[in-house]
C-alpha positions as CSV (number, residue, x, y, z in Angstrom):
1,L,-89.2,-37.8,-32.3
2,L,-87.4,-40.9,-31.0
3,S,-83.9,-40.0,-32.3
4,S,-81.6,-37.1,-31.5
5,R,-81.6,-34.2,-33.9
6,G,-78.4,-32.8,-32.6
7,F,-74.7,-33.5,-33.1
8,E,-73.5,-35.6,-30.2
9,S,-69.9,-36.8,-30.5
10,D,-67.7,-37.2,-27.5
11,D,-65.1,-34.8,-28.9
12,F,-67.7,-32.1,-29.4
13,K,-68.9,-32.5,-25.8
14,V,-65.3,-32.0,-24.6
15,I,-64.9,-28.9,-26.8
16,M,-68.2,-27.4,-25.6
17,R,-67.4,-28.0,-21.9
18,T,-63.9,-26.6,-22.4
19,Y,-65.4,-23.5,-24.0
20,V,-67.7,-22.9,-21.1
21,L,-64.9,-23.3,-18.6
22,V,-62.7,-20.8,-20.6
23,L,-65.5,-18.2,-20.7
24,D,-66.2,-18.7,-17.0
25,S,-62.6,-18.0,-16.2
26,L,-62.5,-14.9,-18.4
27,V,-65.8,-13.3,-17.4
28,F,-67.5,-14.9,-14.4
29,F,-64.5,-15.5,-12.1
30,P,-63.1,-11.9,-12.3
31,A,-66.6,-10.4,-12.0
32,S,-67.3,-12.4,-8.8
33,C,-63.9,-11.3,-7.4
34,A,-64.7,-7.6,-8.2
35,A,-68.2,-7.8,-6.7
36,V,-66.9,-9.3,-3.5
37,K,-64.2,-6.7,-3.2
38,C,-66.8,-4.0,-3.7
39,A,-69.1,-5.6,-1.1
40,V,-66.6,-5.9,1.6
41,R,-64.8,-2.6,0.9
42,S,-65.8,-1.0,4.2
43,A,-65.2,-4.1,6.4
44,K,-62.3,-4.0,8.8
45,D,-61.3,-7.6,8.3
46,R,-61.4,-7.4,4.6
47,L,-59.1,-10.4,3.8
48,E,-61.0,-12.7,6.2
49,L,-64.2,-11.9,4.3
50,V,-63.0,-11.8,0.7
51,N,-61.8,-15.4,0.4
52,P,-64.9,-17.3,1.7
53,A,-67.3,-15.0,-0.1
54,T,-65.4,-15.4,-3.4
55,L,-65.3,-19.1,-3.0
56,M,-69.0,-19.3,-2.3
57,A,-69.7,-17.2,-5.4
58,L,-67.4,-19.2,-7.7
59,F,-68.4,-22.7,-6.6
60,Q,-72.2,-22.6,-6.7
61,P,-73.4,-26.0,-7.5
62,V,-76.3,-24.7,-9.5
63,L,-74.2,-22.7,-11.9
64,I,-71.6,-25.5,-12.3
65,L,-74.2,-28.2,-13.0
66,I,-76.3,-26.1,-15.4
67,D,-73.6,-24.3,-17.3
68,H,-71.1,-27.1,-17.6
69,G,-73.5,-30.0,-18.0
70,H,-75.8,-28.5,-20.6
71,Y,-73.4,-26.1,-22.4
72,Q,-75.3,-23.0,-21.4
73,Y,-73.4,-19.7,-21.1
74,N,-75.4,-18.2,-18.2
75,C,-72.2,-17.3,-16.4
76,V,-71.2,-15.0,-19.2
77,C,-74.4,-12.9,-18.9
78,L,-74.3,-13.2,-15.1
79,G,-70.6,-12.1,-15.1
80,L,-71.3,-9.1,-17.2
81,A,-74.2,-8.1,-15.0
82,I,-72.0,-8.5,-11.9
83,F,-69.3,-6.4,-13.5
84,S,-71.9,-3.7,-14.2
85,I,-73.0,-3.7,-10.5
86,A,-69.4,-3.4,-9.4
87,A,-68.7,-0.6,-11.9
88,I,-71.8,1.4,-10.8
89,S,-70.8,0.9,-7.1
90,N,-67.4,2.4,-8.0
91,N,-69.3,5.5,-9.5
92,D,-68.5,4.5,-13.1
93,V,-72.1,4.7,-14.4
94,I,-71.3,4.7,-18.1
95,L,-69.2,1.6,-18.0
96,G,-71.8,0.0,-15.7
97,S,-74.5,0.8,-18.2
98,I,-72.6,-0.6,-21.2
99,L,-71.8,-3.8,-19.3
100,F,-75.4,-4.2,-18.3
101,C,-76.6,-3.8,-21.8
102,L,-74.1,-6.4,-22.9
103,S,-75.4,-8.8,-20.3
104,L,-78.9,-8.7,-21.8
């Protein structure tokens, strides 16, 4: 109980953190951008709203600390769920259903 049962080398930590960042950039970042574009679709000043809302979604301290500090892949599931909401709001129910099932 007093010793670690896991593999904890510095190289492995760098690989795991890099893997989380790569998956975030492939899944969560595009999903956040798509969701913000769907949310402000009807606004007049669309460009003025898209940039701050996207930055707030992408740089949440909670997600950054948990996912990147503990090697959890919550942003992958969250990104797929956000993609599903964006697809359903664009009247693509089948794609939204598939993405939501993948997020589970």
